N, C-alpha and C positions, 0 to 999 in steps of 0.2 A: 504493500500500500504506500502511495506517495505521501511524503511528509507534508503536513499542512504548513503554509506560510505563516510564520509567527509575527510578521510585520504588517498584518492586515490592518488597514486603517480606514475609517469612514470620517467624513467631516463632522457628522452629528449622529449620535444614537438617541433615538426617542424611546422612552420606556412607557408603555401603555397604549393599547389599541382601541380606546374609546374615541369619542368625537374630538376631544382636544388633540390627542396624538395623531389621529388620521388627518384632521384638517391641517395641522402643523406640517405633517409629512408632505402633503400635497403642495403647500406653500413653498416649502424648502426645496422640493424637487423641481418645481417650476422656476425657482431662482437659480438652479444649477448646483445646489448642495448635494454631495454624495451622502445621502441620509439613509439610515437603517432604522426601522421601527421594530422593537421587541415586544411581543405580547405572549406571555407564558401560558395563558389559558385559552382565550377565544377572542377573535376579532369582533369588536363591538362592546367588549368589556362587560362591566356589571351595571353601572349606573346608566350608561348610554343606551344599551339595548332595552332597559326597563323604562326609558323615558316615554312620556306621552306624546312627544313630537311637536309640542306647541312652540312656535317661535314668538316668544312673548314681546309685546309692544310696550309694556310698562303701565298700561292703563289700569290694571287691577290694583296696582300700588297707588296710582295717582288719585283714583276716586275714593280711596280711603283717607284722603286728606294729605297725601304725601306727594304732591306735585312738586318735584324738586329736580336738581340736576341729574340725579341718578335715574329717575323715571324718564326724563327726556333722553338720556343716553341709551336706555333700553329701547326707547321708541324708534331709534334709528336702525335697529337690528333687522326687523322684517325686510326692509328695503335691501340691506346687504345680502340677505339670504335669497331674496327674489332675483337679484342680479346673478348670484351663483346658479340658481335654478334655470335662468335663461341662457347660461353658458357664457356670459359676458364678463364675469368677475375674475379675480385672480385664482379662484378655485372653481372648477367646472362641476356643477351638480345637475347638468341638464338631463341626465339619465335617471335621476332620482324621482320617486313618485310623491305626489302630494295626496295626502288623505283627504284634506278639505282646503278650500280656498281661504276660509276664515273660521275663527272660534267666536262664538256668540256669548254675550253676557246676558243672563236673565235676571232682571231686577224686579222684585215683587212690588205690588202696590203698597202705599203707605208712606209715612213720614220719612222713614229711612230710605225708601225707594226714591223719594224726591231728592234727598240729599245726594244719593249716588248718581242720579241723573245729572244734577248740577255739576258734580265733579267730572263726570264723563264729558259733558259739554265743554267745560273749561279746558279739558285736555285736548279735545278734538277741535274745539271752536265751532261746532255745528250742533244742530238739533239731532242728537244721536238716535232718538227713537224713531225717526222717520225713515224706516227701511222696510223692505218687503220681507215678511216673515217666511222662512222655509215652511213648506206645507206640513212636514212632520211635526213641527213645533206648534203650528196653528191648531192642531187637533188634540193637543195634550191636556187642555184645560188650564194652561198657564195664564195668569192674569198679572199684567205688569208691563214693563218695557223691555224691549230686546235691543241690545247694542251690538253692532257689527264691529268687532275689535280690530279688524285688519291684521289678524294674526294667522298666517298660514300654518297648517298642521301637516307635518311630514310623516311619511312612512319610514320610520327609523331603520328597519332592516335594509331598505333599498338605499337610504343615504349612506349607511355603513359600506355596503357593497360598491356603490358608485365611487366613494372615496378610495376604497382599498384596491379595486380591480386593476387600475392602471399601474399599481406599484406592488403587486403581489410578490415580485422577486425581491422586494426590499422589506417585506414584512415577514418576520421569522419568529420562531418560538424562543430562541435564545441567540446571544451574540458572543458565544464562547471564543475567546482569542482575538476579538476585534477591539481595537482601540479607537478613540475619537477625541477630537479637540474639545468637544462639549457633549455632555449627557443631559438630556431634557427629560424630566420626570413628569408625567401627566396622568398618573394612574390613581389619583385620589388617595385611597387607603395606602398604596405603596409609597406615598410621599411623606409618611409620618416621620421619617428620620430627618427631615429637612430642618426641624427645629422651629418652624413657623407654627403659630397657634391655629389649631383647626377646631371644627365642631363636627360632631357626629350626630346626625339627625335621623333617628329611627322612624321608619314608616311601615305601615301595613296596608299596602295598596289592595283595593278590591277589584275583582273581575266578575262579570256576569255574561255568561255565554247564552246564545240564542236570543240576543237582543232583538226587539221588534223592528227597529229602524236605525239608520246611521244617525249619530248625534255627537256634536262637538260644542259643549257649553261649559261656562262657569255659572254655578248657581250661587249668587251672591246675596249677602244679608248684612247684618250689623257688624260682623267681624271684618278685619282687613284680609282675612283668608276666605275664599269661597267655601260655602257649606260643602260643596262637592265640585270637582272639575272632572268632566266626563269626556272621554275621547272614544272613538270607535275604531276597532281593528278587525281584520279578517284572518281567520285561521287558514291553514293550507287546505282544509276541507271546505272552505267557503262559508263557515259559520261566523256570524257577527258577534263581537265581544265588546261590551262596554267596560272601559278601564277607568276606575275611580281614584282620583287624588283629592287634594284639598283637605278640609277638616275631617272628612271620612277616614283618611289615611293617617292622620296625625296621632299615632299611638305607638306603643312599644311593639317591637317585632314579635314578642312572645305573648301578646295579649290574645284574648279569646276571639277567634275569627267570627263568631256569631255577633260580636259587638260591631264589627265592620259591616256585616251583612245587614244588620238592623239599621245602622246609620245610612247605608245605601238606599234601602227601601223607604226609610223615613224622609230622606231628601227628595226622592222621586214622588212620594205621595204629597209632599208639601208643595212642590213646584209644578208637578205635572200629574195632577190627580186622575186624569182620564186615561193615562197610559196603561195599557194592558200588557202584562208580562206573563207568558205561559211557558211551561217547560224549561224554566231557567236552571242553569247549572252555575255554581258559584265556586270561587277560589280566592285565595289571598296570596299576595307576594310580599314577604318580609324583605326589607332592604334598608341599608344604611346609606344616607346621603352624606358624604364626607366633603366638607367645604372649608376653605379658608374662613376664619371666623369673621362674620360681618361687622362692620364698624359703624353702620347707620341704623340704629334701632334693630328691627327685625328684618330689614331688607337685605337682599344679597348685595355684596359689594360688586364693583366691577372686577374683572379678572385680577388675580394676584400672581405675581412672578417674584420668586425668591432666589437670589443669586448666591451660590455657595461654592467658591472655587471653580472647579471644572464642571459644576452641576447647576442646572436651572430647575427649580421646582415650580410647577404651573398648576393653577386651579382656575378654570373658566367660571366656576360657581354655578353657571346655568348653561344648558345646551345652547341657548341663543347667543351666548358670548363667545363661542368657539372662534369665530373669525377675528374678534378683537384680541383674544388671547394669542392667536398666531401672529397678528400684527405686532403685539408687544414683544414676542420672542424674536421676530425678524429685526426689530429695532434694537433689541438688546445684543444680538449677535453682531450687528453692524457697529454698535458702540464699543464692542470688545475686539473689533478688527478681525472677526472670524468670517472670512470670505468664502464664497462657494468655490470649490476646486473645478467644477464642471466635469468631474470624473463620473463614470457609471460602473461601479463595481458589481461583480456578479456574486450575489450572496446565496446562490442556490445550494451550496454545500451545507448551509445551516438548516435546521429542521423547520418544516412547514407548520402552519397553525390554521385551524379551521374557524368557521364563523360561529358566533354565539347564537343561540336560539332565543327568540322573543318570549316573554313570560307566558303568553297564552298558548304556546306550543308545549310547554313543559309543566303547566299547572296541574295540580291534583284536584280535579273537578268533583263536586258533590251535587246531587240533585237537591233543589230547594223544595222541601216538603212542608214549609210553614204556611201560615195564612196571612203573612205580612205583605204579600205582593201588592203593588200599587194598583 
């Protein structure tokens, strides 16, 4: 057997195959960096593949009375992603699928609803409730205002594949024996050794299979977090799944799944009382969201980049900030005079890595036999 070259060198090694690592890889490759991404488990990671896919606009923070620079910064992100989806940005996502053109906000009638409408109007500068309701929402019995949030919802497995496929020869399970001028760590939990202060936010996401129709909504109320955030996904067998985040999921990973299911159906009954759900199957997804600790109340900060010798530790904090995170990394490399070599190394001798499965494909489903259905 031929002896392996012990002087193998990449310009950059990226650790972590979630959205931050994949987007950064695409940016660096397009700039001519000889970059290698290492993902020891599965492409799509843990947090990314479990994402609901919403490209947040910042509106849900703004209408909670938090219209500030951060909310405005988030508001620019949907347009950055739309540019990528059109194939005209620095990263090409033109082959990725959109699950929905927009996420809606359902604001119930009442005093609090009026306050939320005013906040939304202030954010958008328009009469936000004057939109055509999707037919599926029109027949749910919802009473209140509907806000088109201008937030595209993406099919995350297709985003992961679109980012990864052009660079599969540069995405490997390990980088044994390969050296680099800089190591970039984007793997959330794997960033713990950086020394930067982080927070671990446990969630117990809810899933409902055999959903009656596609739905992408925030059910908002008095709290600055939606009572539920619902997105729709399709299994490989063509079954519709409602995926529940928001307050429904804000509980410990080891709590009773029945509490999540009750919260899901309570939210549906309150906001959409005429919705009929038959033959539902239910599941939960326990997950830790690991983020750089926010510095502005309960809001997520903009991306955090921590420099430590030959290592950069990166947290985008939210899916929507992945492009901004990559921009910060590019700027940091330039400031350290780490230039692209324009080499194209062959990393095929390193072990391959497969794609992560989305939560609805590996869930442990149970039949809902209760009388709590909406």
